[in-house]
DSSP file (Angstrom, degrees, kcal/mol; ACC not computed):
  #  RESIDUE AA STRUCTURE BP1 BP2  ACC     N-H-->O    O-->H-N    N-H-->O    O-->H-N    TCO  KAPPA ALPHA  PHI   PSI    X-CA   Y-CA   Z-CA
    1    1 A M              0   0    0      0, 0.0     2,-0.1     0, 0.0    34,-0.0   0.000 360.0 360.0 360.0 130.2   23.1   71.6  107.0
    2    2 A D    >   -     0   0    0      1,-0.1     3,-1.6     6,-0.0     6,-0.1  -0.414 360.0-106.8 -90.4 172.0   23.2   74.1  109.8
    3    3 A R  T 3  S+     0   0    0      1,-0.3    -1,-0.1    -2,-0.1     5,-0.1   0.777 115.7  59.3 -64.3 -27.0   20.7   76.9  110.5
    4    4 A N  T 3  S+     0   0    0      3,-0.1    -1,-0.3     2,-0.0     2,-0.0   0.395  75.8 123.4 -86.9   1.3   23.2   79.6  109.3
    5    5 A S  S X  S-     0   0    0     -3,-1.6     3,-1.5     1,-0.1     0, 0.0  -0.348  70.4-125.3 -68.0 147.0   23.5   78.1  105.8
    6    6 A R  T 3  S+     0   0    0      1,-0.3    -1,-0.1     3,-0.0    -3,-0.0   0.697 109.6  51.4 -69.2 -16.9   22.7   80.6  103.0
    7    7 A N  T 3  S+     0   0    0      2,-0.1    -1,-0.3    28,-0.0     2,-0.2   0.467  83.3 114.5 -94.6  -3.1   20.1   78.1  101.5
    8    8 A E    <   -     0   0    0     -3,-1.5     2,-0.4    -6,-0.1    -5,-0.0  -0.474  60.0-138.9 -74.7 137.3   18.3   77.5  104.8
    9    9 A I        -     0   0    0     -2,-0.2     2,-1.5    22,-0.2     3,-0.2  -0.774   9.1-135.9 -96.5 137.0   14.7   78.8  104.9
   10   10 A D     >  -     0   0    0     -2,-0.4     4,-2.0     1,-0.2     3,-0.3  -0.726  30.4-178.5 -86.5  89.4   13.3   80.5  107.9
   11   11 A F  H  > S+     0   0    0     -2,-1.5     4,-2.9     1,-0.2     5,-0.3   0.848  73.4  58.3 -66.0 -35.9   10.0   78.5  107.8
   12   12 A D  H  > S+     0   0    0      1,-0.2     4,-2.1     2,-0.2    -1,-0.2   0.912 109.3  44.8 -64.0 -41.1    8.3   80.2  110.7
   13   13 A S  H  > S+     0   0    0     -3,-0.3     4,-2.6     2,-0.2    -1,-0.2   0.906 113.8  50.3 -68.4 -40.8    8.6   83.6  109.0
   14   14 A L  H  X S+     0   0    0     -4,-2.0     4,-2.0     2,-0.2    -2,-0.2   0.906 111.7  47.7 -65.2 -40.7    7.4   82.2  105.7
   15   15 A A  H  X>S+     0   0    0     -4,-2.9     5,-2.1     1,-0.2     4,-0.6   0.906 112.7  49.4 -64.6 -40.2    4.4   80.5  107.4
   16   16 A E  H ><5S+     0   0    0     -4,-2.1     3,-0.6    -5,-0.3    -2,-0.2   0.912 110.9  48.9 -67.3 -42.3    3.6   83.8  109.2
   17   17 A L  H 3<5S+     0   0    0     -4,-2.6    -1,-0.2     1,-0.2    -2,-0.2   0.886 113.6  46.1 -62.8 -38.4    3.8   85.8  106.0
   18   18 A S  H 3<5S-     0   0    0     -4,-2.0    -1,-0.2    -5,-0.2    -2,-0.2   0.519 107.4-126.6 -86.3  -1.4    1.6   83.4  104.1
   19   19 A K  T <<5 +     0   0    0     -4,-0.6     2,-0.4    -3,-0.6    -3,-0.2   0.873  62.4 138.1  61.9  39.4   -0.9   83.3  107.0
   20   20 A I      < -     0   0    0     -5,-2.1     2,-0.4    -6,-0.1    -1,-0.2  -0.951  42.6-147.9-117.6 136.0   -0.7   79.4  107.1
   21   21 A E        -     0   0    0     -2,-0.4     2,-0.4    -3,-0.1    -5,-0.0  -0.839  16.8-175.5-102.0 138.1   -0.6   77.5  110.3
   22   22 A F        -     0   0    0     -2,-0.4    -7,-0.0     4,-0.0    -2,-0.0  -0.980  26.7-116.4-133.3 147.1    1.2   74.1  110.5
   23   23 A S     >  -     0   0    0     -2,-0.4     4,-2.5     1,-0.1     5,-0.1  -0.298  39.3-104.9 -69.4 167.1    1.6   71.6  113.2
   24   24 A D  H  > S+     0   0    0      1,-0.2     4,-2.1     2,-0.2     5,-0.2   0.875 123.5  50.0 -62.0 -36.7    5.2   71.0  114.5
   25   25 A Q  H  > S+     0   0    0      2,-0.2     4,-2.3     1,-0.2    -1,-0.2   0.912 109.8  49.1 -68.8 -40.8    5.4   67.8  112.6
   26   26 A E  H  > S+     0   0    0      2,-0.2     4,-3.0     1,-0.2     5,-0.3   0.906 110.2  53.0 -64.2 -42.6    4.2   69.4  109.4
   27   27 A K  H  X S+     0   0    0     -4,-2.5     4,-3.0     2,-0.2     5,-0.3   0.945 109.7  47.8 -55.4 -52.5    6.8   72.2  109.9
   28   28 A L  H  X S+     0   0    0     -4,-2.1     4,-2.0     1,-0.2    -2,-0.2   0.911 115.1  44.9 -58.3 -46.8    9.6   69.7  110.2
   29   29 A S  H  X S+     0   0    0     -4,-2.3     4,-2.2     2,-0.2    -1,-0.2   0.941 117.6  41.5 -64.1 -48.3    8.6   67.8  107.2
   30   30 A I  H  X S+     0   0    0     -4,-3.0     4,-2.9     1,-0.2     5,-0.2   0.909 113.3  53.4 -67.0 -41.4    8.0   70.7  105.0
   31   31 A E  H  X S+     0   0    0     -4,-3.0     4,-2.4    -5,-0.3    -1,-0.2   0.903 110.0  48.8 -60.7 -42.7   11.1   72.6  106.1
   32   32 A K  H  X S+     0   0    0     -4,-2.0     4,-2.5    -5,-0.3    -1,-0.2   0.931 111.6  48.8 -62.1 -46.2   13.3   69.5  105.4
   33   33 A E  H  X S+     0   0    0     -4,-2.2     4,-2.4     1,-0.2    -2,-0.2   0.921 113.1  48.0 -62.1 -44.0   11.8   69.1  101.9
   34   34 A L  H  X S+     0   0    0     -4,-2.9     4,-2.3     1,-0.2    -1,-0.2   0.910 112.8  46.7 -62.6 -42.7   12.3   72.8  101.1
   35   35 A N  H  X S+     0   0    0     -4,-2.4     4,-2.2     2,-0.2    -1,-0.2   0.864 112.0  51.0 -71.8 -35.3   15.9   72.8  102.3
   36   36 A D  H  X S+     0   0    0     -4,-2.5     4,-2.1     2,-0.2    -1,-0.2   0.900 110.5  50.5 -64.1 -39.4   16.6   69.6  100.4
   37   37 A F  H  X S+     0   0    0     -4,-2.4     4,-2.4     2,-0.2    -2,-0.2   0.913 110.1  48.5 -62.6 -44.0   15.1   71.2   97.3
   38   38 A L  H  X S+     0   0    0     -4,-2.3     4,-2.5     2,-0.2    -2,-0.2   0.905 109.9  52.7 -62.6 -42.3   17.2   74.4   97.7
   39   39 A E  H  X S+     0   0    0     -4,-2.2     4,-2.1     2,-0.2    -1,-0.2   0.906 108.9  50.1 -57.9 -44.3   20.4   72.2   98.2
   40   40 A M  H  X S+     0   0    0     -4,-2.1     4,-2.1     1,-0.2    -2,-0.2   0.917 110.6  49.8 -63.8 -43.9   19.6   70.4   94.9
   41   41 A L  H  X S+     0   0    0     -4,-2.4     4,-2.9     1,-0.2    -2,-0.2   0.891 107.2  54.2 -60.9 -38.9   19.1   73.7   93.1
   42   42 A S  H  X S+     0   0    0     -4,-2.5     4,-2.3     1,-0.2    -1,-0.2   0.924 109.0  48.3 -61.6 -42.4   22.4   74.9   94.5
   43   43 A R  H  X S+     0   0    0     -4,-2.1     4,-1.9     2,-0.2    -1,-0.2   0.898 111.8  50.3 -65.5 -38.7   24.1   71.8   93.1
   44   44 A V  H  X S+     0   0    0     -4,-2.1     4,-2.9     2,-0.2    -2,-0.2   0.937 109.7  49.9 -59.6 -49.4   22.4   72.3   89.7
   45   45 A N  H  X S+     0   0    0     -4,-2.9     4,-2.4     1,-0.2    -2,-0.2   0.892 110.5  50.2 -57.1 -43.0   23.5   76.0   89.6
   46   46 A E  H  X S+     0   0    0     -4,-2.3     4,-1.8     2,-0.2    -1,-0.2   0.882 111.6  47.8 -64.8 -37.6   27.1   75.0   90.4
   47   47 A A  H  X S+     0   0    0     -4,-1.9     4,-2.2     2,-0.2    -2,-0.2   0.914 112.8  49.0 -67.1 -45.3   27.1   72.4   87.6
   48   48 A E  H  X S+     0   0    0     -4,-2.9     4,-2.7     1,-0.2    -2,-0.2   0.867 108.3  54.1 -64.9 -36.6   25.6   74.8   85.1
   49   49 A S  H  X S+     0   0    0     -4,-2.4     4,-2.3     2,-0.2    -1,-0.2   0.902 109.4  48.2 -61.0 -44.0   28.2   77.5   86.0
   50   50 A E  H  X S+     0   0    0     -4,-1.8     4,-1.7     2,-0.2    -2,-0.2   0.916 113.3  46.3 -65.6 -43.1   31.0   75.0   85.3
   51   51 A I  H  X S+     0   0    0     -4,-2.2     4,-3.0     1,-0.2     5,-0.2   0.941 112.4  51.0 -63.3 -47.5   29.5   74.0   82.0
   52   52 A T  H  X S+     0   0    0     -4,-2.7     4,-1.3     1,-0.2    -2,-0.2   0.896 109.6  50.1 -61.6 -40.7   28.9   77.6   81.0
   53   53 A R  H  < S+     0   0    0     -4,-2.3     4,-0.4     1,-0.2    -1,-0.2   0.867 114.4  44.3 -65.5 -35.5   32.4   78.6   81.8
   54   54 A E  H  < S+     0   0    0     -4,-1.7     3,-0.3     1,-0.2     4,-0.3   0.907 120.4  38.1 -75.3 -43.3   33.9   75.8   79.8
   55   55 A D  H  X S+     0   0    0     -4,-3.0     4,-1.3     1,-0.2     3,-0.3   0.550  89.3  90.1 -88.5  -4.8   31.7   76.1   76.8
   56   56 A K  T  < S+     0   0    0     -4,-1.3     3,-0.5     1,-0.2    -1,-0.2   0.903  91.9  44.9 -61.8 -41.8   31.4   79.9   76.5
   57   57 A T  T  4 S+     0   0    0     -4,-0.4    -1,-0.2    -3,-0.3    -2,-0.1   0.774 112.3  52.0 -73.0 -26.0   34.4   80.2   74.3
   58   58 A A  T  4 S+     0   0    0     -4,-0.3    -1,-0.2    -3,-0.3    -2,-0.2   0.632  86.7 104.9 -82.9 -14.9   33.4   77.3   72.1
   59   59 A M     <  +     0   0    0     -4,-1.3     2,-0.3    -3,-0.5    -3,-0.0  -0.458  44.8 174.8 -75.8 137.0   29.9   78.6   71.4
   60   60 A K        -     0   0    0     -2,-0.2     2,-0.4     2,-0.0    -2,-0.0  -0.937  38.5-100.4-133.7 155.8   29.2   80.2   68.0
   61   61 A N        -     0   0    0     -2,-0.3     2,-0.7     1,-0.0    -2,-0.0  -0.666  33.6-154.3 -74.7 130.2   26.0   81.5   66.5
   62   62 A V        +     0   0    0     -2,-0.4     2,-0.4     2,-0.0    -1,-0.0  -0.924  21.9 173.0-110.3 109.4   24.6   78.9   64.1
   63   63 A L        -     0   0    0     -2,-0.7     2,-0.3     3,-0.0    -2,-0.0  -0.884  17.8-159.2-119.5 148.8   22.5   80.6   61.5
   64   64 A R        -     0   0    0     -2,-0.4     2,-0.2     3,-0.0    -2,-0.0  -0.873  36.0 -93.5-119.9 159.7   20.8   79.3   58.4
   65   65 A R        -     0   0    0     -2,-0.3     2,-1.3     1,-0.1     0, 0.0  -0.493  33.0-128.7 -71.6 140.1   19.7   81.2   55.4
   66   66 A D        +     0   0    0     -2,-0.2     2,-0.4     2,-0.0    -1,-0.1  -0.732  46.7 159.3 -93.5  91.7   16.1   82.3   55.6
   67   67 A V        -     0   0    0     -2,-1.3     2,-0.4     2,-0.0    -2,-0.0  -0.947  43.9-120.6-119.3 134.0   14.8   81.0   52.3
   68   68 A A        -     0   0    0     -2,-0.4     2,-0.4     1,-0.1     3,-0.1  -0.556  29.3-176.3 -70.6 127.0   11.2   80.3   51.4
   69   69 A D        +     0   0    0     -2,-0.4     3,-0.2     1,-0.1    -1,-0.1  -0.652  34.7 126.2-130.9  78.9   10.9   76.7   50.4
   70   70 A N    >   +     0   0    0     -2,-0.4     3,-0.8     1,-0.1    -1,-0.1  -0.176  21.6 127.3-124.8  38.4    7.4   76.1   49.3
   71   71 A D  T 3   +     0   0    0      1,-0.2    -1,-0.1    -3,-0.1    -2,-0.0   0.666  63.3  70.1 -68.9 -15.6    7.9   74.6   45.9
   72   72 A E  T 3  S+     0   0    0     -3,-0.2     2,-0.4     1,-0.1    -1,-0.2   0.801 102.1  35.2 -72.7 -29.9    5.7   71.6   46.8
   73   73 A F  S <  S-     0   0    0     -3,-0.8     2,-0.1     4,-0.0    -1,-0.1  -0.955  73.0-132.7-131.1 147.4    2.4   73.4   46.9
   74   74 A S     >  -     0   0    0     -2,-0.4     4,-2.3     1,-0.1     5,-0.2  -0.419  34.0-106.7 -84.6 167.3    0.9   76.2   44.9
   75   75 A S  H  > S+     0   0    0      1,-0.2     4,-1.9     2,-0.2     5,-0.1   0.879 121.9  54.8 -59.5 -38.2   -0.9   79.1   46.6
   76   76 A E  H  4 S+     0   0    0      2,-0.2     4,-0.4     1,-0.2    -1,-0.2   0.892 107.8  48.3 -65.3 -39.2   -4.2   77.7   45.4
   77   77 A E  H >4 S+     0   0    0      1,-0.2     3,-0.9     2,-0.2     4,-0.3   0.919 111.6  50.0 -68.0 -42.4   -3.5   74.3   47.1
   78   78 A M  H 3< S+     0   0    0     -4,-2.3     3,-0.3     1,-0.2    -1,-0.2   0.842 116.2  40.8 -67.4 -31.9   -2.5   76.0   50.3
   79   79 A L  T >< S+     0   0    0     -4,-1.9     3,-1.1    -5,-0.2    -1,-0.2   0.349  83.4 106.6 -96.5   7.4   -5.6   78.1   50.5
   80   80 A F  T <  S+     0   0    0     -3,-0.9    -1,-0.2    -4,-0.4    -2,-0.1   0.880  85.3  37.8 -53.2 -46.1   -7.9   75.4   49.3
   81   81 A N  T 3  S+     0   0    0     -4,-0.3    -1,-0.3    -3,-0.3    -2,-0.1   0.489  85.9 119.2 -87.9  -3.1   -9.5   74.8   52.8
   82   82 A A    <   -     0   0    0     -3,-1.1     3,-0.1     1,-0.1    -3,-0.0  -0.403  58.4-146.4 -64.0 134.6   -9.6   78.5   53.9
   83   83 A K  S    S+     0   0    0      1,-0.2     2,-0.4    -2,-0.1    -1,-0.1   0.920  84.4  18.9 -68.7 -43.9  -13.2   79.6   54.5
   84   84 A T  S    S+     0   0    0      7,-0.3     7,-2.4     2,-0.0     2,-0.3  -0.993  73.4 162.5-131.6 135.3  -12.5   83.1   53.3
   85   85 A K  E     -A   90   0A   0     -2,-0.4     2,-0.3     5,-0.3     5,-0.2  -0.988  12.4-175.6-149.4 157.3   -9.7   84.4   51.2
   86   86 A A  E >  S-A   89   0A   0      3,-2.5     3,-1.4    -2,-0.3    -2,-0.0  -0.942  70.4  -6.5-156.1 129.4   -8.8   87.4   49.0
   87   87 A D  T 3  S-     0   0    0     -2,-0.3     3,-0.1     1,-0.3    -1,-0.0   0.827 130.2 -49.4  54.0  36.4   -5.8   88.1   46.8
   88   88 A G  T 3  S+     0   0    0      1,-0.3     2,-0.3    -9,-0.0    -1,-0.3   0.610 118.6 104.1  83.1  10.8   -3.9   85.0   47.8
   89   89 A Y  E <  S-A   86   0A   0     -3,-1.4    -3,-2.5   -10,-0.0     2,-0.4  -0.907  74.7-114.3-123.5 151.5   -4.4   85.6   51.6
   90   90 A I  E     -A   85   0A   0     -2,-0.3     2,-0.4    -5,-0.2    -5,-0.3  -0.694  36.9-149.0 -76.3 131.8   -6.6   84.1   54.2
   91   91 A T        -     0   0    0     -7,-2.4    -7,-0.3    -2,-0.4    -8,-0.1  -0.855  16.4-177.2-108.9 147.2   -9.0   86.8   55.5
   92   92 A V        -     0   0    0     -2,-0.4     2,-0.1    -7,-0.0     3,-0.1  -0.901  36.5 -85.7-132.7 161.0  -10.4   87.0   59.0
   93   93 A P        -     0   0    0      0, 0.0     2,-0.2     0, 0.0     0, 0.0  -0.414  52.3 -99.4 -70.7 148.6  -12.9   89.4   60.7
   94   94 A R        +     0   0    0      1,-0.1     3,-0.1    -2,-0.1     0, 0.0  -0.449  39.5 176.6 -64.9 129.4  -11.5   92.6   62.1
   95   95 A V        +     0   0    0     -2,-0.2     2,-0.5     1,-0.1    -1,-0.1   0.479  61.4  67.2-115.8  -4.4  -10.9   92.4   65.8
   96   96 A V  S    S-     0   0    0      2,-0.0    -1,-0.1     0, 0.0    -2,-0.0  -0.968  81.0-128.1-117.7 131.0   -9.3   95.8   66.4
   97   97 A G              0   0    0     -2,-0.5    -2,-0.1     1,-0.1     0, 0.0  -0.210 360.0 360.0 -70.3 166.2  -11.4   98.9   66.0
   98   98 A E              0   0    0      0, 0.0    -1,-0.1     0, 0.0    -2,-0.0   0.457 360.0 360.0 -83.1 360.0  -10.3  101.8   63.8
């Protein structure tokens, strides 16, 4: 990858902005890792773009009916372990002032 690549990081500027000093060996190592990472992200983005273009027309909203399905337990059974309750609800201390 050449220095003019759009994914190339200007490591010296990045180090200066972050106020971190690196040895020349550390710079080379970290710069290579960052550039390899950016190259991998670029490939992932390209793959995702291709998949998105292909599947966009096939996608549909999949919805289910929002139906309460609590026939297994009564309200009394569900509230059995609640420390405080009133009128079929669990009560908690007020945390917001009036």
